[in-house]
N, C-alpha and C positions, 0 to 999 in steps of 0.2 A: 544412270538410266532410270527413267520414270515409267513404271508400268501400272496401268489402272484398269480395273474391271468396272464397267458401267452397267447397272441393272435398272430396271423400271418396268412396270406393267405397260401393256399397250396403251398409247395415248399420253404417256408421262412426259414425252418430249425428248426421248433419248437421241433421236436423229439430230435435232437442233443442237443439243449439248455436245454430241459427238463431234460435229463440225467445229464447234468452238474449241474443244479440247485439242483436236488434231492441229488446228492452226495456232493456237496459243502456245502449245508446248512442243510442237514439232513431233507429234506422235504418229506412228503408223497404225492405221485402222485394221483391226482383225475381227471379221465376222465370219464364223465358220460356214454359213450359208453362201456368202459371197466367194469365199476361198474355194469351196467345193465346186461351185458353178464355173469358176475360172479354170480349175484343174480339168473339169469335164470338157469345157470348150477347147482347151489346149491339147486335149487327148493325151495327157500325161499318164504314166503308169498308175499313179494313185487315182487320177481322175477316171480312168477306165474301170478300175476296181470299184470305185464308188458308184459309177453309172450302172454297172452290172448289178450291184446290190439294190439300188433304187428301183431298177427296172423289174426286179423280182419281188418288189413290195417290202423289202427289208429296210432297216435303219443302218446308216453308215456307222461302222464300228469306231470306238474311241481310238483304236490303234491307227486307223487311217487318218482320223482327224488330227491326232497329236503329231503325226509325221508331217502333215501339211503345215501345221502351225510352226513346228520347229524349222522347217524349210523356209517359211516366210520370214521368221525372225532372223535367221542366219543370212538370208539374202538381202537384208535391209540394215546393214551396220551403221548407216548414216543417220538413222532415226534416233531421237533422244530417248525413245521408249516406245511402248505399244499400248494401244487402247483396245481392250477386249470387250466387244459388244455382245452381251448375252452368253458369254462363255467364262467360266464353266457353268453348265446347266445342272449338273448333279454333283453330289459329294465325291463320287469316284473321280469325276473329271477334275475336281478341285485338288485332289491328291495327285492326279496325273500332271496338272499344271505346275504344282509345287515342285515335283520331281524334275520336270522339264526346265523350270527356271534355275534350279540348282545346277543342272547339267550345263546350262548356258551362262553360268556364273552371274546370275541376276536373281531378282525376286519380284513378286507382286507387291507393290507399295500400298495399295488400298483398293477396297471395293466401295464404290459410291452408289447408293441405291436412291433413285428418285421415287419417293413415296407418293401415292395418289389413292384416295378412297375409291372403292369400286364404282360407286354411282357417278363420281366425277369422270372416271375412265370411260364408262359407258356413254355419258353425255358427250364427251369430247369426240369419241369415235363415231357416234351417230351423226354428229354435226359434220364430221369429216366425210361421212358417207353421202351426205347431201350433194357434195361437189366432186368427190373422188370417183364415183362410178364403180367402186369396188364392191363385188357381190358379197364379200365377207364382212362388210360393215353394216351388219344387222344385229339386233339385240341378242338373239339366241346364240349366234356364232361368237359375238363379242364376249358374252358371259362364259361360254365354254373356254375361250382363249384365256380369260382372266383366271378361271378356276385352275386350268392347267399350269399357268404361270406361277401362281402361289403355291400349288402343291409341289412343283419341281424345285422352285428356288428357295423355299424356306430352309431346307437342310444346308444348302450352299451358303446362305447368309449366316446361318449359325456357325458354320465352319470358320468363316472369316471373323465373325464376332468373337469367337473364342480366342482368336489370334490377335485381337486388338486392332485390326485394320479395316473394320467395317464402319461406314459412315452413312448417315441418312441426310437427304436434302428434301425439303418439302416441295413436291412437284406442282402444288397448287399455286405457288408464287409466280410472279411475272418472269419472263425469260431472263431479263437482266438480273433479277434478284437470285434466281437459280444459279446463274453464272457467277455472281458474287459469292454465293455460299460455297460453290465448288472451288473457287479460287482460294477461299479461306482454308478449306480442308487440305488442298494441295500445298499451300504455303506452310501449314502446320506439319505436314508429312515431311516436306523438304527441310524444314528447320531442324528436324531431328537427325539429319545426316551429319556424320562426323567428318571434319576436315582433317585429313591425314597427310602429313608431310614426311618425306624421307630426305634426310640431309646427308649428302655424300661429301667426301673430301679426304685427301690423304691425311695420315696422322700429322698433327702440327698445323693443319689448315684453319683451326679455330672452331671446329664443329661443336665442341663441348660448350664453350662459353656462349657462342651464338645460339645454340640450341636451347640452353636454359633461358636466355633472354627472350627468345621468340615464344617459348612456352608461357612465360609470365605475361608477355605483352598481349597474346592472343587467346589466353585461356585454354591452352593445349596441355595435354599430359606429356611430360618429357620422359621418353623411353630410351635410356642410355644403357646399353648392355654392360659397358665397363663399370659403371656405377653400381649396377645390380650385382655383378660378379664380385666386386670389391666388398659389397655388403655380405655376400655369402662367405667370403674369406674371413671377415671380421667376426661373423657369427659362428665361425668354425662348424659350418654345416657339413653334411655328409659329402657334398660335392666340393668342399673347399680344398681338399688335398689335390684332386685332379686339376682344379683351377690353378693352384700354385705351380704345379708342374708345367702346365702349358705356358703360364706367364714367364717362367724362367727360360723356356726354350724359344720364346718369341712367336709361338704358333697361335692357332685359333682354338678357342674352347669348343668342345663337341656340341653339336646342334641340340642333342637331347637335353643338355643342361640349360642352354640359352632359351630354347623354346618354352620350357616350363616356366621360366621367370617372366617371359613376355606375356604368356597366356594369363598369368596372374594379374599383370598390369591391365590387360584388355578387359578382363572380367571385373576389375575394381577400379574403374576410371573416375569415380567421384564426380559424375556429371560434367566432365570436361567436354569442351566443344570438339575435341579431336585429339590426335596424337602427333608428336613429332619424334621420329625415329632417328637416333644417332648410333652408329655402330652396328646396325642391323637393317637390311640384310647385307652380309659381306660376300656371299657366294650365290651362284645361280640357284643352288638348292634352297638356300635360305629365302631367296626372293619368291620362290613358289610356296614355301612354307608361310611367309608373311601374307601373300595373297589369300591362301587358304584360311589362315586365322582371322583375317579381316572379314572375309566372306562369312565365316561362321558367326560373326557378330553383326552381320548385315551391313558391312561397310566395305571400303575399297581405298586405294591410294588416290589422293586428290592432286598431289603435286610432288615433283621430285626436283631438288635443288642440289647443285654441285659447286662447292667452293674450290676455285682454281688458284693454286699457289705454286710458283716455280720450285723445282726439286732442291736447289741449293738453299733457298729460303726455308724450306721445310726442315732440312738438316740443321740449319743454323738455329731455328726455333726449338727443335727437339733437344739440341745440345744445351741450349740455354735453360730449357725446362728441367733438364737433368740436375741442375745446380740448385733447384728450388724444392719446396715441400710438395709441389705438384708433380714431381718426377714419377713417371710410369715405369713399370718393370723393363719395358723395351727401350727406355731412354738411357740406360746405364752405360752403354758403350756404342761406339760408332758402328760396329759390326751388327749389333742388335737393331739399331736404327735403320740401317740399310736393309736388313732382312725384313723388317716390318714394312718398309716402303715397297720392297719387291713383292711381298705377300699381297699387298693391296693391288699392285699392278697386275699380278697374275690372276687373282681371284675376284677382286671387286670391280675392276674396270669392265669386265664382260657383263656384269650386272647393270652397270650404268648404260652400256650399249643396248642392252635389252630394253631398259626403260625409255631410252631415246626413241626406240621403235614403237613402243606401246603407248607411252604417255607424253613423251617429250620431256626433256630435261632443261631446266633453267640454269645456265652457267653464270656464276657470280665471281667477280675478281675478289679473292680473299686477301689482297694486299691493302695496306693502309691501316688507319687506327681502328679500334673496335667500333666506334660510332660510325665511321665511314662505311665499314663493311656491313654493319647491321642495317644501316639506312638502305643500302642496295638490296639486301635480302628482304627487308620489309616491303620494298616496292614489288618484288616478285610475289611475295605472299599475298599482298593485297590484290595483285592482278589475278591470282588464283581464286581468291574469294569472289572477285567480280565476275570472273568467267563462269564460276559455278552458279552464281545468281542469274547471269544473263542466259546461260544455257537453258534454264527452265523458266526464265522470266519471273523469278521469285521475288 
């Protein structure tokens, strides 16, 4: 989701650039004034409350405004994101919007400010007044509007400048030049998005070898819980005893151990373009944990891929692996192999079903040579990259 706040003094060309952004990136336009008028016209509960306040000469409260905005966002799930015109207007509203974005599992990507010297704003609006017939397009009213704009928006701009998502565009330039500069900003913002892949498949499906290959090929950080847990055992950490016990029983390592290890990976990703997760999430609870951890780092799941291999082939592969130095603790007997496969069926298949509903899952035939399978997975990965670029026309 791409969420942008567009600021600019009267006469800076916000209307023209708003139309461009809405069309170019399939954004839903949010102007609190327009939304309030619509609510009042439709005689909704919030609209009637707002009308009563306005009629008495008061200002509509932030509480009403934020409810209307939340309602608008949740009622338009098909949008690629939202364009906020002139909102937030105060630092308090900036905090409110940040909280609302967290609640809706998204965030404001950038605030773009169209800058324009005061005299240029006055000149443009006076010229507009010659043909618009608007009574407020006179110099005294214009200068008061500009004074109010700068006094109110300065703290808001500083709020987003402190968070590193404030960008300026010279509003004196031509319409096409301003569009070009805005495109550059958005491209830069989108290029910082992490591409995160979850790779599913039963034990023996080849997730490990394919995951490592994909990470190297696409510059992703490989996050394999098994590998990290093995490292804990080798280092004889405080958690190693518990991990050994779970390995021997063929069960799953407790979430509190796994989550700490993954959190370290996410926090120290060494400028990777994204992550590829193998072995996590294995349960529905872990899927919610992963969503939360990614959200904490301003990211989300980009693609889910499942390697499909017949059960008998899986048993054969795991049995063969048990005779090599790559043997896993659950490979050592047929009963342990079956238990591990059943564990996947019981706990992980529901996770895949959840992702099918939320994200869609790309199924890849895991049979064939390593190169044959990797070629099929790469096709899916590249489709994912392309879809992300096309979605935002980046």
